[in-house]
Structure formats: structure tokens, C-alpha cells
Legacy VTK file of the C-alpha trace (Angstrom):
# vtk DataFile Version 3.0
C-alpha trace
ASCII
DATASET POLYDATA
POINTS 147 float
-7.504 -13.094 14.402
-10.893 -12.156 14.584
-13.270 -11.735 12.105
-13.550 -7.991 11.849
-9.715 -7.559 11.493
-9.806 -10.244 9.227
-12.577 -8.529 7.324
-10.913 -5.129 7.386
-7.623 -6.333 6.377
-9.307 -7.983 3.123
-11.244 -4.873 2.494
-7.791 -2.987 2.398
-6.205 -5.279 0.193
-9.408 -4.993 -2.261
-8.844 -1.101 -1.898
-5.192 -1.240 -2.946
-5.954 -3.462 -6.034
-8.725 -1.445 -6.692
-6.559 1.601 -6.662
-3.776 0.236 -8.662
-6.189 -0.878 -11.299
-7.258 2.809 -11.312
-4.227 4.100 -11.686
-3.330 2.060 -14.655
-6.512 3.169 -16.166
-5.711 6.799 -15.651
-1.952 5.954 -17.106
-3.822 4.829 -20.241
-6.240 7.573 -20.294
-3.373 10.468 -19.766
-1.312 9.133 -22.993
-4.050 8.684 -25.041
-5.765 12.019 -24.479
-2.303 13.261 -24.285
-2.637 12.993 -28.475
-5.529 14.647 -28.956
-6.793 18.506 -28.765
-8.206 17.625 -25.195
-5.935 18.641 -22.305
-8.149 16.644 -19.601
-4.501 15.652 -17.694
-1.803 17.791 -18.708
-1.098 20.894 -20.147
0.509 20.748 -23.487
0.996 23.727 -24.920
2.337 23.358 -28.324
3.439 27.295 -28.766
5.340 26.853 -25.507
6.656 23.306 -26.143
7.126 23.365 -29.882
8.605 20.472 -31.027
9.499 19.213 -27.643
5.970 18.608 -26.785
6.454 15.388 -29.340
9.062 13.876 -26.877
6.755 14.011 -23.934
3.800 12.373 -25.762
6.012 9.969 -27.006
7.630 9.584 -23.293
4.024 8.867 -22.102
3.125 6.265 -24.586
6.562 4.483 -23.782
5.535 4.496 -20.199
1.902 3.131 -20.380
3.419 0.415 -22.811
5.751 -0.608 -19.938
3.073 -0.533 -17.625
1.175 -2.865 -19.091
4.065 -5.126 -20.268
4.641 -5.427 -16.424
0.813 -5.804 -15.500
0.703 -8.552 -17.808
3.932 -10.209 -16.852
2.513 -9.984 -13.059
-0.934 -10.979 -13.994
0.896 -14.474 -15.762
3.105 -15.026 -12.889
0.756 -14.364 -10.277
2.684 -12.321 -8.263
2.586 -8.279 -8.312
6.314 -8.002 -6.522
7.763 -6.118 -9.589
5.097 -3.095 -9.259
7.042 -1.993 -6.272
10.167 -1.385 -8.517
8.289 -0.294 -11.096
6.200 2.471 -8.754
9.712 3.486 -7.509
10.720 4.160 -11.232
7.670 6.401 -11.792
8.312 8.367 -8.558
11.636 8.874 -10.121
10.641 9.736 -13.486
9.024 12.950 -11.663
12.606 14.391 -10.853
13.987 13.292 -14.508
10.748 14.994 -16.203
11.910 18.221 -14.169
15.432 17.677 -14.886
14.303 17.543 -18.928
12.616 20.843 -18.388
15.272 22.751 -16.869
17.960 21.384 -19.192
15.684 22.437 -22.099
14.270 25.520 -20.650
10.540 24.717 -21.009
8.288 24.485 -17.576
6.807 21.309 -17.142
3.086 20.732 -16.085
3.096 20.419 -12.535
0.203 17.552 -12.718
2.985 15.598 -14.048
4.694 15.382 -10.527
1.423 14.213 -9.382
0.576 12.004 -11.746
3.825 10.122 -11.441
3.430 10.389 -7.378
-0.013 8.808 -7.480
0.949 6.017 -9.793
4.084 5.276 -8.406
2.438 4.902 -5.083
-0.031 3.341 -6.262
2.197 0.541 -7.831
4.496 0.253 -4.524
1.464 -0.003 -2.570
0.051 -2.967 -4.668
3.364 -4.587 -5.200
3.934 -4.769 -1.265
1.162 -6.468 -0.921
2.860 -9.325 -2.564
5.029 -9.549 0.159
2.725 -10.008 2.706
2.206 -13.923 3.683
-0.955 -15.206 2.269
-3.419 -17.177 4.660
-5.404 -20.102 2.839
-8.830 -20.715 3.894
-7.907 -24.551 3.285
-5.462 -23.908 6.379
-8.172 -22.137 8.546
-10.877 -24.787 7.936
-8.313 -27.668 8.706
-7.459 -25.850 12.430
-11.285 -25.698 12.514
-11.906 -29.557 12.074
-8.701 -30.422 14.365
-10.402 -28.774 17.179
LINES 1 148
147 0 1 2 3 4 5 6 7 8 9 10 11 12 13 14 15 16 17 18 19 20 21 22 23 24 25 26 27 28 29 30 31 32 33 34 35 36 37 38 39 40 41 42 43 44 45 46 47 48 49 50 51 52 53 54 55 56 57 58 59 60 61 62 63 64 65 66 67 68 69 70 71 72 73 74 75 76 77 78 79 80 81 82 83 84 85 86 87 88 89 90 91 92 93 94 95 96 97 98 99 100 101 102 103 104 105 106 107 108 109 110 111 112 113 114 115 116 117 118 119 120 121 122 123 124 125 126 127 128 129 130 131 132 133 134 135 136 137 138 139 140 141 142 143 144 145 146
């Protein structure tokens, strides 16, 4: 493989990794800000939602705690394959939240759907990188030395 393709692939991997970390930071910020009066991410109208707004806020905290736990596990294991399943779960969660809104007869802010889609796709993309074979620089040097 030529140098340009290798550098492009490496840059792409770093971009996906950075995107995952940004999605993790956005998740933490969204969960934290959902407990303040600042509605930077989601519209949490307490008059509209009433006591159900606390359910959604608590759900956000649980999701972030689960994401951080999965990240810690993957970091210690040095394999991020599990993020693929977590990403699928986050995408499915947007449908579950829509169902929750219909059952309780409350409109759910559409940014939740976008948030879970972004976070889920970021997790899946970064998790799929773990399935790619890793070329070690030592192997490349060994091939060069044998020529």
C-alpha cells in the first residue's frame, strides 16, 4: 500500500476516534445540562412534561453512566468492539423514547432522535475500527530489512 493511502487511512481512523470522543463529551454535557435550567440541547418544558420530565433526565444520566462504563471497560481491555453493540442500542433507544412519548401522550423533542442517532453512529463507527486488522510497524520494518 502506498504512503498516501496509508496516511489517509490513518487520518480517517483518527477522525473517527475524535468523533467518538466528541460524542461522549456531548453526551456528558447533555445529561449534565438537562438538570439545569439551561436548555442548550433539549427542550425540557416542565409545564408540558410535568413529573415525566424527571424520568427523561434520569434516563439521560443512566445512559451516560452506561457509556462511561463501557468506555472504561474498552479502554482497559484496549479493544473497542463492544462499542458497536452500544451504538446499536443508542440508535434503538430513539425509537423507545418515541414509544415512551406516545404511551404517555407527551411530545418528545426531536433533537433526542438526532442525539441518539449521532451518538449511536459514532459508537458503531469507532467500534467497527476494532474489527479491522492492525498492521504493526514492526512487521513493516521487518519486510524492509529482508529486501
